Backbone bond lengths (Angstrom), bond angles and torsions (degrees), N, CA, C in turn:
res aa  C-N    CA-C-N  psi(-1)  N-CA   C-N-CA  omega(-1)  CA-C   N-CA-C  phi
1 X - - - 1.441 - - 1.530 108.98 -
2 X 1.290 116.52 133.55 1.459 122.39 -178.23 1.528 109.99 -80.40
3 X 1.344 116.95 124.34 1.460 121.98 -177.00 1.533 111.49 -61.48
4 X 1.336 118.21 -39.32 1.462 121.16 179.88 1.523 110.61 -63.36
5 X 1.303 118.19 -40.53 1.463 121.22 178.46 1.527 109.66 -61.76
6 X 1.314 117.68 -40.40 1.463 120.21 177.32 1.527 110.99 -60.16
7 X 1.332 117.89 -41.71 1.458 120.76 177.80 1.522 110.68 -63.05
8 X 1.312 116.63 -44.11 1.464 121.11 -177.69 1.523 111.04 -65.15
9 X 1.323 117.15 -38.39 1.464 120.98 -178.40 1.522 113.59 -80.77
10 X 1.314 117.32 -5.48 1.463 121.21 -178.05 1.520 110.33 -126.86
11 X 1.333 117.23 84.36 1.465 119.43 -179.48 1.528 110.50 -60.15
12 X 1.314 114.83 151.57 1.456 119.64 -178.63 1.515 112.64 97.95
13 X 1.320 116.74 -3.28 1.455 119.76 177.35 1.517 109.45 -81.28
14 X 1.287 117.10 176.04 1.465 122.49 -175.39 1.524 112.58 -89.94
15 X 1.322 117.86 23.13 1.461 120.41 -176.66 1.526 112.44 -57.99
16 X 1.321 117.82 -46.21 1.468 119.65 -178.75 1.522 111.02 -62.15
17 X 1.334 117.08 -43.81 1.468 119.80 179.01 1.525 110.62 -64.52
18 X 1.335 117.27 -41.60 1.457 120.73 -179.71 1.530 110.81 -63.19
19 X 1.325 117.01 -43.14 1.457 120.46 179.86 1.535 110.72 -66.05
20 X 1.337 117.26 -37.57 1.464 120.69 177.69 1.524 110.66 -64.70
21 X 1.330 117.03 -41.63 1.470 120.91 177.72 1.526 109.82 -62.91
22 X 1.320 117.24 -45.79 1.464 120.18 -179.99 1.530 111.11 -60.29
23 X 1.319 116.34 -38.68 1.464 120.40 178.56 1.527 111.20 -66.06
24 X 1.342 116.80 -44.34 1.467 119.63 179.29 1.529 111.28 -65.73
25 X 1.320 117.60 -40.56 1.469 121.14 178.39 1.525 109.99 -61.18
26 X 1.330 116.93 -39.84 1.465 120.74 179.68 1.525 111.84 -63.30
27 X 1.335 117.41 -23.91 1.463 121.37 -179.24 1.527 113.64 -87.74
28 X 1.325 117.40 -7.10 1.463 119.53 178.85 1.530 108.42 -78.70
29 X 1.316 115.21 130.47 1.463 120.52 179.13 1.525 109.93 -105.00
30 X 1.320 116.29 171.22 1.465 119.68 177.43 1.524 110.45 -63.40
31 X 1.330 117.41 -28.96 1.468 120.28 175.81 1.524 111.14 -62.20
32 X 1.338 116.34 -37.64 1.459 120.03 177.77 1.528 111.46 -64.63
33 X 1.302 117.28 -27.87 1.467 121.19 -174.86 1.522 113.68 -99.48
34 X 1.309 117.52 -0.11 1.464 120.45 -177.62 1.528 113.09 -111.74
35 X 1.330 117.20 17.16 1.457 120.48 178.35 1.517 111.04 -92.10
36 X 1.331 115.15 -163.96 1.458 117.73 176.29 1.524 108.66 -71.03
37 X 1.332 116.51 160.40 1.459 121.02 -171.05 1.527 112.49 -60.17
38 X 1.325 119.10 -40.96 1.467 120.16 -179.51 1.523 111.37 -58.73
39 X 1.326 116.92 -42.38 1.462 120.85 178.77 1.530 110.69 -66.71
40 X 1.328 116.30 -47.07 1.474 120.82 -179.38 1.523 109.99 -61.27
41 X 1.328 116.61 -45.05 1.470 120.97 -179.67 1.522 110.54 -58.86
42 X 1.316 117.81 -43.78 1.465 120.55 179.39 1.526 111.56 -64.32
43 X 1.324 117.37 -36.48 1.468 120.42 177.73 1.525 110.80 -65.18
44 X 1.328 116.26 -41.24 1.466 120.35 179.47 1.526 110.41 -67.12
45 X 1.323 117.18 -44.46 1.463 120.48 177.30 1.529 110.78 -59.48
46 X 1.335 116.76 -46.06 1.463 121.48 179.02 1.524 110.78 -58.16
47 X 1.324 116.14 -46.16 1.468 119.88 -178.64 1.519 110.90 -61.37
48 X 1.324 116.56 -36.76 1.457 120.44 179.86 1.511 114.15 -81.96
49 X 1.335 116.89 0.72 1.458 120.40 179.57 1.515 112.82 78.21
50 X 1.319 116.44 21.75 1.462 121.28 -178.94 1.517 110.57 -107.23
51 X 1.326 116.47 162.07 1.459 121.99 -178.80 1.522 110.61 -106.81
52 X 1.306 115.53 148.75 1.452 122.58 171.18 1.524 106.39 -87.03
53 X 1.333 117.57 121.71 1.462 121.68 -177.41 1.526 109.66 -118.22
54 X 1.329 117.79 80.48 1.464 120.73 -173.78 1.526 114.49 -68.99
55 X 1.337 118.39 -19.82 1.459 119.20 -177.34 1.522 112.93 -98.48
56 X 1.323 117.74 6.44 1.456 121.43 179.63 1.524 110.23 -70.18
57 X 1.309 114.43 148.04 1.461 120.73 -179.58 1.525 108.64 -101.73
58 X 1.333 116.01 126.40 1.458 120.38 178.15 1.527 110.07 -57.95
59 X 1.325 115.37 142.38 1.453 120.28 178.54 1.517 113.57 86.40
60 X 1.308 117.81 0.33 1.463 120.54 178.11 1.525 110.13 -118.80
61 X 1.317 115.71 48.97 1.455 121.50 175.84 1.513 115.21 89.51
62 X 1.296 118.20 -2.91 1.462 121.66 179.21 1.512 108.24 -127.37
63 X 1.324 116.98 120.93 1.457 120.80 -174.36 1.525 113.67 -99.84
64 X 1.342 116.95 6.63 1.470 121.63 178.48 1.527 111.08 58.22
65 X 1.319 116.02 31.69 1.456 120.86 -179.49 1.520 107.94 -154.64
66 X 1.297 116.84 159.93 1.455 120.86 176.02 1.524 109.36 -154.48
67 X 1.294 115.84 167.00 1.463 121.45 179.46 1.515 109.06 -113.06
68 X 1.326 117.73 63.16 1.457 121.01 179.64 1.511 108.01 -77.55
């Protein structure tokens, strides 16, 4: 069974988000990944569809980490 067909036949799945992430990842160049860590981290978060939350307080639902 083709996984893409399952996504298409089952609305409400994360297909659109997954395709958007794949598109953003494809646009990241080695230059984006060879800068200082703060810049690189923001590029990775952006590609994964995540936000950089610099004012979040540790221990209040934000762990300052992700599994992108």
